[in-house]
SEKE-51100 format. One line per field, with one value per residue (C-alpha): residue number from 1; chain; z, y, x. Coordinates in pm, 1 decimal, decimal comma, always signed. Layout:
REM residues N
nr <- (NUM / ...);
kette <- (A / ...);
z <- (Z / ...);
y <- (Y / ...);
x <- (X / ...);
***
This chain:
REM residues 123
nr <- (1 / 2 / 3 / 4 / 5 / 6 / 7 / 8 / 9 / 10 / 11 / 12 / 13 / 14 / 15 / 16 / 17 / 18 / 19 / 20 / 21 / 22 / 23 / 24 / 25 / 26 / 27 / 28 / 29 / 30 / 31 / 32 / 33 / 34 / 35 / 36 / 37 / 38 / 39 / 40 / 41 / 42 / 43 / 44 / 45 / 46 / 47 / 48 / 49 / 50 / 51 / 52 / 53 / 54 / 55 / 56 / 57 / 58 / 59 / 60 / 61 / 62 / 63 / 64 / 65 / 66 / 67 / 68 / 69 / 70 / 71 / 72 / 73 / 74 / 75 / 76 / 77 / 78 / 79 / 80 / 81 / 82 / 83 / 84 / 85 / 86 / 87 / 88 / 89 / 90 / 91 / 92 / 93 / 94 / 95 / 96 / 97 / 98 / 99 / 100 / 101 / 102 / 103 / 104 / 105 / 106 / 107 / 108 / 109 / 110 / 111 / 112 / 113 / 114 / 115 / 116 / 117 / 118 / 119 / 120 / 121 / 122 / 123);
kette <- (A / A / A / A / A / A / A / A / A / A / A / A / A / A / A / A / A / A / A / A / A / A / A / A / A / A / A / A / A / A / A / A / A / A / A / A / A / A / A / A / A / A / A / A / A / A / A / A / A / A / A / A / A / A / A / A / A / A / A / A / A / A / A / A / A / A / A / A / A / A / A / A / A / A / A / A / A / A / A / A / A / A / A / A / A / A / A / A / A / A / A / A / A / A / A / A / A / A / A / A / A / A / A / A / A / A / A / A / A / A / A / A / A / A / A / A / A / A / A / A / A / A / A);
z <- (+1438,4 / +1187,1 / +1125,8 / +901,8 / +946,2 / +680,2 / +718,0 / +544,7 / +235,1 / +138,6 / -146,6 / -287,7 / -598,4 / -875,7 / -758,3 / -396,4 / -151,4 / +89,9 / +333,2 / +384,5 / +697,5 / +769,4 / +1126,2 / +1169,3 / +1462,8 / +1506,6 / +1285,9 / +1298,7 / +988,4 / +956,5 / +926,5 / +630,0 / +285,9 / +302,5 / +16,3 / -104,1 / -375,5 / -544,7 / -730,0 / -1005,8 / -1078,2 / -1275,0 / -1249,0 / -1040,0 / -758,8 / -880,7 / -678,9 / -614,1 / -385,5 / -183,2 / +119,0 / +183,3 / +246,3 / -58,0 / -179,3 / -519,3 / -707,6 / -995,4 / -1291,5 / -1216,3 / -867,2 / -934,3 / -850,0 / -688,5 / -415,6 / -127,0 / +83,3 / +432,1 / +757,9 / +1125,4 / +1308,5 / +1649,8 / +1551,5 / +1336,3 / +1067,6 / +691,8 / +507,7 / +153,8 / +87,3 / -235,3 / -405,6 / -734,9 / -734,4 / -1047,5 / -1122,5 / -1251,6 / -894,0 / -778,3 / -633,0 / -322,8 / -171,7 / +25,0 / +259,3 / +237,6 / +428,7 / +311,9 / +301,6 / +514,4 / +413,9 / +94,1 / -50,5 / -314,1 / -245,3 / -521,8 / -678,6 / -722,7 / -502,6 / -463,5 / -283,1 / +7,4 / +271,8 / +484,9 / +367,3 / +518,5 / +449,7 / +213,5 / +218,3 / -61,3 / -244,3 / -473,5 / -685,0 / -863,8 / -1155,8);
y <- (-1290,5 / -1016,7 / -921,4 / -654,8 / -543,9 / -328,2 / -122,9 / +159,8 / -8,0 / +94,4 / +166,7 / +519,4 / +702,7 / +826,4 / +1124,4 / +1017,5 / +960,9 / +690,4 / +644,5 / +295,3 / +206,2 / -78,5 / -136,6 / -350,8 / -566,0 / -765,2 / -528,6 / -159,7 / -1,9 / +242,2 / -33,1 / -223,7 / -157,2 / -121,1 / -97,2 / -102,7 / -346,6 / -422,8 / -724,7 / -745,1 / -1074,3 / -1308,5 / -1076,0 / -1068,4 / -820,7 / -486,1 / -227,0 / +95,9 / +281,5 / +199,4 / +359,5 / +322,5 / +627,8 / +769,0 / +707,2 / +567,3 / +554,0 / +355,5 / +570,7 / +500,0 / +643,2 / +949,8 / +1273,3 / +1096,5 / +870,2 / +953,5 / +697,0 / +798,5 / +645,6 / +720,6 / +569,7 / +630,7 / +420,6 / +178,4 / +239,3 / +284,9 / +483,8 / +526,2 / +837,4 / +787,2 / +1082,1 / +1122,0 / +756,9 / +602,2 / +260,6 / +134,6 / +160,6 / -102,5 / -382,0 / -559,5 / -357,8 / -524,6 / -393,9 / -557,2 / -546,9 / -687,5 / -643,8 / -397,5 / -46,7 / +76,3 / +421,7 / +314,8 / +6,1 / -230,0 / -273,1 / -648,0 / -862,8 / -1134,0 / -883,9 / -868,3 / -1135,1 / -1028,2 / -948,3 / -830,4 / -990,5 / -714,3 / -449,4 / -404,6 / -75,8 / -39,2 / +269,5 / +310,3 / +539,4);
x <- (+627,0 / +561,3 / +200,5 / +54,0 / -303,8 / -470,0 / -783,9 / -963,7 / -1099,0 / -1449,8 / -1686,5 / -1674,0 / -1786,4 / -1561,4 / -1360,0 / -1373,6 / -1092,0 / -985,5 / -699,9 / -568,8 / -376,4 / -136,2 / -26,5 / +281,4 / +379,3 / +696,9 / +894,5 / +973,4 / +824,2 / +1112,5 / +1373,3 / +1235,3 / +1099,5 / +724,3 / +482,0 / +126,4 / +27,7 / -299,0 / -420,9 / -678,7 / -858,8 / -637,1 / -339,2 / -23,4 / +7,8 / +131,9 / +315,7 / +132,0 / +374,3 / +682,9 / +848,1 / +1217,5 / +1429,2 / +1252,4 / +902,1 / +817,4 / +490,3 / +355,8 / +257,2 / -108,3 / -65,6 / +145,1 / -30,1 / -325,1 / -188,0 / +44,5 / +227,7 / +329,9 / +442,7 / +391,0 / +686,7 / +535,6 / +234,2 / +435,9 / +176,5 / +194,1 / -71,4 / -192,0 / -395,2 / -586,6 / -754,7 / -939,7 / -1034,1 / -1179,9 / -1332,1 / -995,5 / -867,4 / -1115,8 / -905,0 / -785,5 / -503,1 / -225,4 / +40,4 / +382,0 / +708,7 / +1036,6 / +1407,5 / +1597,7 / +1512,1 / +1670,9 / +1703,9 / +1451,8 / +1243,1 / +1130,4 / +788,4 / +830,4 / +608,6 / +872,2 / +1096,4 / +851,7 / +828,7 / +535,5 / +186,2 / -136,4 / -471,6 / -581,9 / -851,2 / -1105,2 / -1142,4 / -1441,5 / -1498,9 / -1829,0 / -1902,4);
***
C-alpha cells in the first residue's frame, strides 16, 4: 500500500521560507514521477513542481521554489523561498506513473496523494 505523508506547512510572513517534506512508503520515490501540487478554494489542483529524471517548475515557482529528493530517506522536498500571500494554499504531494524524463503537471496523471499540508503567507 502506497502512502505519502507531507509535513512542513506553517504560517509565515511575506518573504519567508518553508521546506515541505513528503515521505513515501510502499513505493520507491526514485522509480516514479513525484510532484507537488497546490489547490486554491474552488479551483483544481495545479502542479507546482515535478521530479522525474529532470525537474520541472510552474512559472509561479521558477526561481523561488526548489524540488529535491533524498532517495535514502524516500522523501521528496519542496524548498519555498520568497513566499508571498498568493502562495497561501494547501500543498499536496503526489506519486504516479513510472518515472519519466519529464513528469507531467496534470493531477489526473498521479495515482497516490498525501493528505496535504497548509501553507499560509501573511502580508
